[in-house]
N, C-alpha and C positions, 0 to 999 in steps of 0.2 A: 497486596492482598490475595489475588488470583494465584500468584506464585507461590506463597505459604500454603494457601488450601490445597493447590496442586500436590505439594509435598507432602501434606498430611494425608491425601487419598493415596499416595504411592506408597507410604508405610503403613496402610490398613486403619487410618484414623478417619471417621467421618468428617468432612470438611464443615459441618454444620455446627461442631463442636467449637468453632472458633469464630468469635464476631468482635469487631471493633467498633466502637462510638466516640464521636467528637462531641464533647458536652461542657458547657461551663460549670463553673462553681456554683452559679445561680440556678442552675437545673436539677436540684436535689430531689424534686419529687419525680422528674423524668428518669433519673437515675434508678431511683427506688424502683419505679414501674419496669425499666429495662432488666434489672437484676432478677426481679420477679418473674418475668416472661422468659428469661433465658434459664433460670433455674428450673422452671416448669418442662422446658425443652428438652434439656439435658436428662432431667429425670426421667421423662418419657423414653429417652433413647436407651436406658440403662446404663449399667457400669461400663466404664471405658475400657477396651482392650487392653490397654497399658495396665490396668488394674489386674486383669487376669495374668498378663505376662509375670509382673512382679509378684503375685501371688505363688505361681507356678516356680520361678525362680527361687522364692524364698524357700519353699518346700525341699527344690533340689538340693539347696545349700545345708537345710537342716539334715537330708538324708546323708549327703557327703560327710558331714561332721560324724554323724551317729556310724557310719560304716569305718571311718577313720579310727574312730576310738575303740571300735570293737576289733578291728584288725591290728592295730598296731600299739594299743595300749597306751592310748593318748597322742598318738602320732599328730602333727600340727598340718593343717591342710589349708592351703591360702584359698579363702572364698570370695576376696573382695571387699570384706567388710573392712571400714576404717580406711579405705583408700583415699577418701576425701581429705583425711587428716594429714597425708604425706606432703 
């Protein structure tokens, strides 16, 4: 757990955004309590830096598409979309 949290810190993600719990199936009420507490904690931290990076990347991709269409009349630009289907 320390190693993973250290890696998160290195890439700019607050390690407090990750928690592990060992619960049995019989601990449903405790699970609900943990989820509620963690949701409040994460909400107080604000949006994830990953969210901002993805949003910025999406805007860049949209701008690249528009520039390619304007410059080449429909030129195809590789944006990485659909890579997971390859």
